[in-house]
Backbone as a printed PyTorch tensor [residue, N CA C, xyz], in Angstrom:
tensor([[[  0.8560,  -1.0560,   0.0900],
         [ -0.0950,  -0.0780,  -0.0180],
         [  0.6910,   1.1950,   0.0610]],

        [[  2.0600,   1.1220,   0.5350],
         [  3.1760,   2.3120,   0.5680],
         [  3.4300,   2.7910,  -0.7670]],

        [[  3.6040,   1.9170,  -1.8140],
         [  3.8390,   2.2740,  -2.9750],
         [  2.7370,   3.1750,  -3.6360]],

        [[  1.4600,   2.5880,  -3.4350],
         [  0.3160,   3.4340,  -4.0070],
         [  0.2200,   4.8530,  -3.2920]],

        [[  0.4810,   4.7790,  -2.0670],
         [  0.4590,   6.0500,  -1.2770],
         [  1.5250,   7.2520,  -1.9370]],

        [[  2.6610,   6.5290,  -1.9900],
         [  3.7840,   7.4250,  -2.5550],
         [  3.3980,   7.7190,  -4.0810]],

        [[  2.7870,   6.8370,  -4.9950],
         [  2.3050,   7.3530,  -6.2250],
         [  1.1870,   8.4690,  -6.1600]],

        [[  0.3780,   8.3960,  -5.2470],
         [ -0.6510,   9.4310,  -5.0120],
         [  0.1550,  10.8750,  -4.7990]],

        [[  1.0180,  10.7270,  -3.8060],
         [  1.8820,  11.8260,  -3.6230],
         [  2.5530,  12.5350,  -4.7000]],

        [[  3.1130,  11.5260,  -5.3980],
         [  3.8200,  12.0850,  -6.7420],
         [  2.9900,  12.7600,  -7.6000]],

        [[  1.7450,  12.1300,  -7.8780],
         [  0.6970,  12.5450,  -8.7710],
         [  0.3000,  13.9110,  -8.4490]],

        [[ -0.0070,  14.0100,  -7.0940],
         [ -0.3550,  15.2920,  -6.6300],
         [  0.5200,  16.5940,  -6.8230]],

        [[  1.8190,  16.1060,  -6.5880],
         [  2.9450,  17.0490,  -6.5600],
         [  3.3170,  17.5110,  -7.9840]],

        [[  3.1940,  16.5990,  -9.0060],
         [  3.6130,  16.8300, -10.2730],
         [  2.4290,  17.1190, -11.3560]],

        [[  1.2680,  16.8240, -10.8850],
         [  0.2870,  16.9900, -11.9150],
         [ -0.1960,  18.4290, -11.9750]],

        [[ -0.8980,  18.7420, -13.0510],
         [ -1.2960,  20.0440, -13.2800],
         [ -2.7310,  20.2010, -13.7650]],

        [[ -3.3250,  21.1390, -13.6590],
         [ -4.7870,  21.2590, -14.1410],
         [ -4.8570,  20.9180, -15.6560]],

        [[ -5.9850,  20.4380, -15.9400],
         [ -6.1600,  19.9730, -17.3200],
         [ -6.9970,  21.1290, -17.8040]],

        [[ -6.7740,  21.1950, -19.2200],
         [ -7.8030,  22.0200, -20.0090],
         [ -6.7690,  23.1470, -20.6400]],

        [[ -7.2810,  24.1100, -21.4740],
         [ -6.5190,  25.1340, -22.1540],
         [ -5.7580,  25.9150, -21.1110]],

        [[ -4.5030,  26.2640, -21.3290],
         [ -3.7850,  26.9940, -20.4510],
         [ -4.3650,  28.4710, -20.1270]],

        [[ -4.9790,  29.0570, -21.1790],
         [ -5.5020,  30.3650, -20.7970],
         [ -6.6940,  30.4120, -20.1520]],

        [[ -7.4790,  29.3470, -19.9750],
         [ -8.7260,  29.2520, -19.2750],
         [ -8.6350,  28.6720, -17.9320]],

        [[ -7.7180,  27.8740, -17.5940],
         [ -7.8210,  27.2160, -16.3290],
         [ -7.1570,  28.1670, -15.3200]],

        [[ -6.1880,  28.9330, -15.5550],
         [ -5.4740,  29.9600, -14.6170],
         [ -5.1250,  31.1050, -15.2590]],

        [[ -5.6000,  32.2920, -14.9320],
         [ -5.2170,  33.5580, -15.5650],
         [ -4.2980,  34.1620, -14.7410]],

        [[ -3.1880,  34.7090, -15.3270],
         [ -2.1010,  35.2510, -14.3580],
         [ -1.5590,  36.5520, -15.1510]],

        [[ -1.4350,  37.4820, -14.4810],
         [ -0.9140,  38.8340, -14.9610],
         [  0.5460,  38.7790, -14.8880]],

        [[  1.3590,  39.4990, -15.7740],
         [  2.7630,  39.6920, -15.6830],
         [  3.0380,  41.1570, -15.1150]],

        [[  2.0580,  41.8770, -14.6130],
         [  2.4760,  43.1050, -14.0680],
         [  3.2370,  43.1600, -12.7890]],

        [[  4.2860,  43.9830, -12.8040],
         [  5.0220,  44.1590, -11.7870],
         [  4.8210,  45.6030, -11.2920]],

        [[  4.5160,  45.7050, -10.0390],
         [  4.3170,  47.1230,  -9.4960],
         [  5.5210,  47.8040,  -9.2460]],

        [[  5.8350,  48.9840,  -9.7840],
         [  6.8610,  49.6960,  -9.3670],
         [  7.0830,  50.4470,  -7.9580]],

        [[  7.9670,  51.0280,  -7.8270],
         [  8.1900,  51.8460,  -6.4780],
         [  7.2190,  52.8860,  -6.4600]],

        [[  7.0510,  53.5920,  -7.8920],
         [  6.1130,  54.7580,  -7.8160],
         [  4.7250,  54.2330,  -7.6730]],

        [[  4.3250,  53.1020,  -8.1510],
         [  3.0380,  52.4430,  -7.9290],
         [  2.8670,  52.1920,  -6.3610]],

        [[  3.7730,  51.7260,  -5.7060],
         [  3.5640,  51.6440,  -4.1760],
         [  3.3580,  52.8850,  -3.5490]],

        [[  4.2220,  53.8120,  -3.9200],
         [  4.0060,  55.2060,  -3.3040],
         [  2.7100,  55.8330,  -3.5480]],

        [[  2.1900,  55.7370,  -4.8110],
         [  0.8170,  56.1960,  -5.2050],
         [ -0.1200,  55.5960,  -4.5200]],

        [[ -0.3330,  54.2680,  -4.3690],
         [ -1.2880,  53.5070,  -3.6460],
         [ -1.2300,  53.5570,  -2.2220]],

        [[ -0.0980,  53.9990,  -1.5760],
         [  0.0600,  54.0960,  -0.2800],
         [  0.2530,  52.7000,   0.4870]],

        [[  0.9620,  51.7240,  -0.4190],
         [  1.2450,  50.2460,   0.0890],
         [  2.4450,  50.2580,   0.9650]],

        [[  3.1990,  51.3060,   1.0990],
         [  4.5610,  51.1400,   1.9270],
         [  5.4710,  50.7450,   1.1060]],

        [[  6.5740,  50.2940,   1.7290],
         [  7.8350,  49.7610,   0.9600],
         [  7.5710,  48.3030,   0.4960]],

        [[  8.0800,  47.9970,  -0.7710],
         [  7.9010,  46.5070,  -1.2720],
         [  8.6970,  45.5910,  -0.4100]],

        [[  7.9760,  44.6090,  -0.0890],
         [  8.6620,  43.5850,   0.7820],
         [  9.6210,  42.6910,  -0.1890]],

        [[ 10.7060,  42.1410,   0.4350],
         [ 11.5830,  41.3850,  -0.2900],
         [ 11.8280,  40.0180,   0.4800]],

        [[ 11.7270,  38.9640,  -0.1110],
         [ 11.6870,  37.8360,   0.4950],
         [ 13.1150,  37.5040,   1.2070]],

        [[ 13.0470,  36.8170,   2.3710],
         [ 14.1870,  36.5470,   2.9340],
         [ 14.8920,  35.3350,   2.5080]],

        [[ 16.1250,  35.4130,   2.2660],
         [ 16.8210,  34.2420,   1.4940],
         [ 16.6940,  32.9200,   2.3120]],

        [[ 16.5770,  32.9880,   3.6520],
         [ 16.2770,  31.7890,   4.4720],
         [ 15.0300,  31.1620,   4.2970]],

        [[ 14.0260,  31.8810,   3.7600],
         [ 12.8160,  31.1770,   3.3940],
         [ 12.5560,  30.5600,   2.0460]],

        [[ 13.6790,  30.3520,   1.3020],
         [ 13.4710,  29.7900,   0.1650],
         [ 13.2950,  28.2450,   0.3940]],

        [[ 12.2270,  27.7970,  -0.3550],
         [ 11.9990,  26.3310,  -0.0280],
         [ 13.0530,  25.4160,  -0.3680]],

        [[ 13.1770,  24.2410,   0.4130],
         [ 14.3050,  23.2030,  -0.0030],
         [ 14.0630,  22.7940,  -1.5120]],

        [[ 15.2010,  22.3970,  -2.1080],
         [ 15.1700,  21.9370,  -3.3530],
         [ 14.7340,  20.3330,  -3.2390]],

        [[ 13.8520,  19.9830,  -4.1980],
         [ 13.3430,  18.6250,  -4.3480],
         [ 14.0940,  18.0380,  -5.4700]],

        [[ 14.3340,  16.8780,  -5.2030],
         [ 15.1620,  15.8840,  -6.0610],
         [ 14.1760,  15.2160,  -6.9900]],

        [[ 14.2850,  15.3380,  -8.2740],
         [ 13.1290,  14.7970,  -9.1130],
         [ 13.1980,  13.2230,  -9.3190]],

        [[ 12.2540,  12.6240,  -9.4720],
         [ 12.0420,  11.1180,  -9.4660],
         [ 12.8510,  10.6590, -10.6180]],

        [[ 13.3580,   9.4810, -10.4270],
         [ 13.9390,   8.8670, -11.7040],
         [ 12.9440,   8.1750, -12.6000]],

        [[ 13.3650,   7.9460, -13.7170],
         [ 12.4040,   7.2230, -14.8490],
         [ 11.8440,   6.0550, -14.2070]],

        [[ 12.8410,   5.1970, -13.6210],
         [ 11.9970,   3.9560, -12.9880],
         [ 11.1710,   4.0970, -12.1030]],

        [[ 11.4350,   5.2800, -11.1410],
         [ 10.4920,   5.4110, -10.2450],
         [  9.0150,   5.9650, -10.5920]],

        [[  9.2580,   6.9560, -11.7070],
         [  7.9690,   7.4590, -12.4060],
         [  7.2580,   6.2800, -13.0270]],

        [[  7.9320,   5.2730, -13.6160],
         [  7.1450,   4.2560, -14.1990],
         [  6.4270,   3.2750, -13.1980]],

        [[  7.0190,   3.1530, -11.9740],
         [  6.4100,   2.2690, -10.9840],
         [  5.1510,   3.1190, -10.4670]],

        [[  5.4490,   4.4430, -10.1790],
         [  4.2170,   5.1770,  -9.6870],
         [  3.1110,   5.2610, -10.6250]],

        [[  3.3980,   5.3990, -12.0200],
         [  2.3970,   5.1960, -12.9840],
         [  1.6180,   3.9380, -13.0090]],

        [[  2.4310,   2.9900, -12.9440],
         [  1.8720,   1.4280, -12.7940],
         [  1.0060,   1.4180, -11.4170]],

        [[  1.5570,   1.9280, -10.5340],
         [  0.8470,   1.6680,  -9.0110],
         [ -0.4790,   2.4320,  -9.1450]],

        [[ -0.8210,   3.5070,  -9.9580],
         [ -1.9440,   4.2760,  -9.9380],
         [ -2.8350,   3.6160, -10.8620]],

        [[ -2.4830,   2.6680, -11.4720],
         [ -3.2600,   1.8460, -12.3770],
         [ -3.7220,   0.3450, -11.7220]],

        [[ -2.9220,  -0.0180, -10.6650],
         [ -3.3360,  -1.2050, -10.2290],
         [ -4.6890,  -1.5560,  -9.7470]],

        [[ -5.4570,  -0.5620,  -9.1510],
         [ -6.8720,  -0.9930,  -8.8710],
         [ -7.7090,  -1.1720, -10.0130]],

        [[ -7.5710,  -0.4110, -11.1070],
         [ -8.1530,  -0.6110, -12.3360],
         [ -7.7800,  -1.9850, -13.0220]],

        [[ -6.7370,  -2.4730, -13.0680],
         [ -6.1940,  -3.4630, -13.5950],
         [ -6.6130,  -4.7150, -12.8420]],

        [[ -6.5120,  -4.8350, -11.5540],
         [ -6.8160,  -6.0620, -10.7660],
         [ -8.1330,  -5.9660, -10.0440]],

        [[ -8.8330,  -4.9170,  -9.8150],
         [-10.0610,  -4.8780,  -9.2140],
         [-11.3170,  -4.5120, -10.0150]],

        [[-11.1680,  -3.9300, -11.1030],
         [-12.3250,  -3.5980, -11.8980],
         [-12.5000,  -4.4140, -13.0610]],

        [[-13.8090,  -4.7460, -13.2510],
         [-15.0940,  -4.1580, -12.9100],
         [-15.8050,  -5.0920, -11.7740]],

        [[-15.1160,  -6.3140, -11.4990],
         [-15.8070,  -7.1730, -10.4170],
         [-15.8320,  -6.5410,  -9.1300]],

        [[-14.7620,  -6.0910,  -8.5320],
         [-14.7090,  -5.5590,  -7.3380],
         [-14.5690,  -3.9180,  -7.2960]],

        [[-15.5050,  -3.3200,  -7.8020],
         [-15.5360,  -1.9460,  -7.9450],
         [-15.5010,  -1.1670,  -6.5280]],

        [[-16.2590,  -1.7280,  -5.5800],
         [-16.2810,  -1.1130,  -4.2320],
         [-14.8430,  -1.2050,  -3.5420]],

        [[-14.0510,  -2.1930,  -3.7540],
         [-12.8810,  -2.5440,  -3.2430],
         [-11.9220,  -1.3720,  -3.8020]],

        [[-12.0780,  -1.1250,  -5.1220],
         [-11.2250,  -0.2650,  -5.8140],
         [-11.2460,   1.1300,  -5.3490]],

        [[-12.7430,   1.3840,  -5.0660],
         [-12.9650,   2.6960,  -4.5360],
         [-12.5830,   2.8810,  -3.1880]],

        [[-12.6540,   2.0410,  -2.2920],
         [-12.3020,   2.2410,  -0.9050],
         [-10.7320,   2.1690,  -0.9080]],

        [[ -9.9580,   1.4350,  -1.6500],
         [ -8.5450,   1.5700,  -1.8040],
         [ -8.0340,   2.7910,  -2.3130]],

        [[ -8.7350,   3.4270,  -3.2030],
         [ -8.3450,   4.5980,  -3.7430],
         [ -8.6710,   5.7660,  -2.5960]],

        [[ -9.6960,   5.6710,  -2.0330],
         [ -9.8640,   6.4570,  -0.8630],
         [ -8.9460,   6.5990,   0.2100]],

        [[ -8.6270,   5.4730,   0.7900],
         [ -7.6740,   5.1570,   1.7820],
         [ -6.2360,   5.6980,   1.4020]],

        [[ -5.7670,   5.3140,   0.2210],
         [ -4.3610,   5.9430,  -0.3640],
         [ -4.3720,   7.3950,  -0.5550]],

        [[ -5.5230,   7.9240,  -0.9250],
         [ -5.4470,   9.2930,  -1.0580],
         [ -5.3610,  10.1480,   0.3300]],

        [[ -6.4160,   9.6740,   1.2000],
         [ -6.4300,  10.0190,   2.5100],
         [ -5.2420,  10.0420,   3.2880]],

        [[ -4.3680,   8.8260,   3.0940],
         [ -3.0800,   8.7360,   3.6810],
         [ -2.0680,   9.6960,   2.9630]],

        [[ -2.0490,   9.8970,   1.7340],
         [ -1.2450,  10.6720,   0.8280],
         [ -1.3960,  12.2420,   1.5760]],

        [[ -2.4310,  12.8740,   1.6130],
         [ -2.7290,  14.1300,   1.7930],
         [ -2.9490,  14.3520,   3.2530]],

        [[ -3.1020,  13.4060,   4.0910],
         [ -3.3020,  13.6380,   5.4460],
         [ -4.7350,  13.9850,   5.8830]],

        [[ -5.6480,  13.4470,   5.0910],
         [ -6.9960,  13.5280,   5.5120],
         [ -7.5870,  12.5650,   6.5350]],

        [[ -8.2970,  12.8000,   7.4800],
         [ -8.7730,  11.6280,   8.2230],
         [ -9.8760,  10.7690,   7.5900]],

        [[ -9.4480,   9.4630,   7.6440],
         [-10.3930,   8.6000,   6.7820],
         [-11.7590,   8.3340,   7.4550]],

        [[-11.8350,   8.4250,   8.8410],
         [-13.2460,   8.2910,   9.3450],
         [-14.0200,   9.5640,   8.7660]],

        [[-13.6650,  10.6740,   8.8840],
         [-14.4620,  11.8110,   8.3320],
         [-14.9330,  11.6610,   6.8550]],

        [[-14.0740,  11.1530,   6.0080],
         [-14.3940,  10.9430,   4.6270],
         [-15.3610,   9.8320,   4.5190]],

        [[-15.3120,   8.5340,   5.2530],
         [-16.2130,   7.7350,   5.1850],
         [-17.5100,   8.0380,   5.7580]],

        [[-17.6740,   8.9110,   6.7810],
         [-18.7870,   9.3970,   7.2340],
         [-19.5250,  10.3290,   6.3050]],

        [[-18.7120,  11.0890,   5.5150],
         [-19.4240,  11.9350,   4.6440],
         [-19.9020,  11.1670,   3.3090]],

        [[-19.3920,   9.8600,   3.1970],
         [-19.8070,   8.9930,   2.0580],
         [-21.0390,   8.0070,   2.5110]],

        [[-21.2850,   8.0550,   3.8970],
         [-22.2450,   7.1400,   4.3790],
         [-21.7470,   5.7120,   4.5340]],

        [[-20.3900,   5.4020,   4.5960],
         [-19.9050,   4.1530,   4.5720],
         [-19.5720,   3.7090,   5.9000]],

        [[-19.9690,   2.3660,   6.4510],
         [-19.5620,   2.0470,   7.7310],
         [-18.0350,   1.8400,   7.6910]],

        [[-17.5990,   1.9960,   8.8560],
         [-16.2230,   1.9220,   9.0220],
         [-15.6680,   0.4580,   8.6970]],

        [[-16.3050,  -0.2780,   9.5690],
         [-15.8660,  -1.8650,   9.3750],
         [-16.0560,  -2.4000,   7.9390]],

        [[-17.0580,  -1.9030,   7.1490],
         [-17.1660,  -2.3780,   5.8350],
         [-16.2290,  -1.8010,   4.7750]],

        [[-15.9490,  -0.5040,   5.2680],
         [-14.7390,   0.2760,   4.5300],
         [-13.4450,  -0.5630,   4.3040]],

        [[-13.1180,  -0.8830,   5.7770],
         [-11.6940,  -1.6470,   6.1040],
         [-11.7930,  -2.8020,   5.3330]],

        [[-12.9190,  -3.6110,   5.5020],
         [-13.1270,  -4.8000,   4.7380],
         [-12.9000,  -4.7990,   3.2900]],

        [[-13.6000,  -3.6130,   2.7380],
         [-13.4310,  -3.5010,   1.1820],
         [-11.9050,  -3.2220,   0.8150]],

        [[-11.2570,  -2.3430,   1.6610],
         [ -9.9360,  -1.9720,   1.3900],
         [ -9.0220,  -3.2610,   1.4690]],

        [[ -9.2930,  -4.0620,   2.6210],
         [ -8.2450,  -5.2830,   2.7080],
         [ -8.4610,  -6.2550,   1.5920]],

        [[ -9.6890,  -6.4410,   1.1540],
         [ -9.7590,  -7.1820,   0.0240],
         [ -9.2880,  -6.8270,  -1.1230]],

        [[ -9.4610,  -5.4210,  -1.4230],
         [ -8.6370,  -4.6950,  -2.4050],
         [ -7.1140,  -4.9400,  -2.6200]],

        [[ -6.4820,  -4.6550,  -1.3420],
         [ -5.1550,  -5.0360,  -1.2250],
         [ -4.6560,  -6.3920,  -1.2650]],

        [[ -5.6010,  -7.3120,  -0.9960],
         [ -5.2770,  -8.8660,  -1.1860],
         [ -5.4350,  -9.1220,  -2.5460]],

        [[ -6.5140,  -8.7490,  -3.3110],
         [ -6.6220,  -9.2290,  -4.7520],
         [ -5.5980,  -8.4460,  -5.5300]],

        [[ -5.0810,  -7.2170,  -5.1980],
         [ -3.9680,  -6.4910,  -5.9190],
         [ -2.7100,  -7.2330,  -5.7360]],

        [[ -2.4080,  -7.5710,  -4.5240],
         [ -1.2300,  -8.3970,  -4.1860],
         [ -1.2220,  -9.6530,  -4.9830]],

        [[ -2.3220, -10.4980,  -4.9020],
         [ -2.3590, -11.5530,  -5.7380],
         [ -2.2350, -11.4500,  -7.2430]],

        [[ -3.0090, -10.5700,  -7.6750],
         [ -2.6910, -10.1830,  -9.2520],
         [ -1.2240,  -9.7740,  -9.4750]],

        [[ -0.5650,  -8.9700,  -8.6920],
         [  0.8080,  -8.6620,  -8.9810],
         [  1.7930, -10.0000,  -8.9320]],

        [[  1.4340, -10.7510,  -8.0030],
         [  2.4570, -12.0510,  -7.7180],
         [  2.0000, -13.0400,  -8.9300]],

        [[  0.8170, -13.0480,  -9.5370],
         [  0.4330, -13.9650, -10.5490],
         [  1.0910, -13.3820, -11.7790]],

        [[  1.0070, -12.0570, -11.9880],
         [  1.7630, -11.6150, -13.1410],
         [  3.1170, -11.4020, -13.1280]],

        [[  3.6530, -11.6920, -12.0440],
         [  5.2300, -11.5230, -11.7390],
         [  5.7850, -10.1840, -11.7410]],

        [[  4.9020,  -9.2480, -11.3750],
         [  5.4120,  -7.8680, -11.1890],
         [  6.1680,  -7.6400, -10.0430]],

        [[  7.5960,  -7.1380, -10.1970],
         [  8.3140,  -6.9040,  -9.1570],
         [  7.9300,  -5.6310,  -8.5200]],

        [[  7.7640,  -5.4560,  -7.1530],
         [  7.3400,  -4.2790,  -6.5190],
         [  8.4440,  -3.7850,  -5.5520]],

        [[  9.5550,  -3.0250,  -6.0410],
         [ 10.5740,  -2.7420,  -5.0450],
         [  9.9340,  -1.5990,  -4.1900]],

        [[ 10.4500,  -1.5140,  -3.1200],
         [ 10.1550,  -0.4750,  -2.0160],
         [ 10.7780,   0.9230,  -2.6160]],

        [[ 10.0990,   1.8520,  -3.3020],
         [ 10.6580,   2.9620,  -3.5720],
         [ 11.2550,   3.8100,  -2.5770]],

        [[ 12.2070,   4.7160,  -2.9250],
         [ 12.7050,   5.7280,  -2.2880],
         [ 11.6770,   6.8420,  -2.2100]],

        [[ 11.5210,   7.4530,  -0.8320],
         [ 10.4910,   8.2980,  -0.7070],
         [ 11.1740,   9.6460,  -1.1960]],

        [[ 10.3270,  10.4610,  -1.9220],
         [ 10.6350,  11.8430,  -2.4290],
         [ 10.7850,  12.8680,  -1.3140]]])
């Protein structure tokens, strides 16, 4: 399950909004000058502190990206269409773990009993593991990004 959680984190970090670039996010290239600041009464322009620079992230290797892309497809490959409930619960659990949402609140919002959700998730993990073993798919433990 950790590989699937890491794949969700990777997809969230590297994914972009879909659709035409001009329609999804509009952005202005306007840079206010010192005269604009003075005229509008905004005070002095602030400058970022060099210590506040976010840490550099190491990009994922090609092998790791391939593993993450495959892991995102595992529920569809091994659970759908026969075990759609297990696929949905497994997806919900991995997303909640990846972004830090409490699973109980998400289950309550969907009207799913906790014991039933855990049973579906466990069945999904079991069937996915059996399918990976049957197909001879090696699943290395990836380095965390």
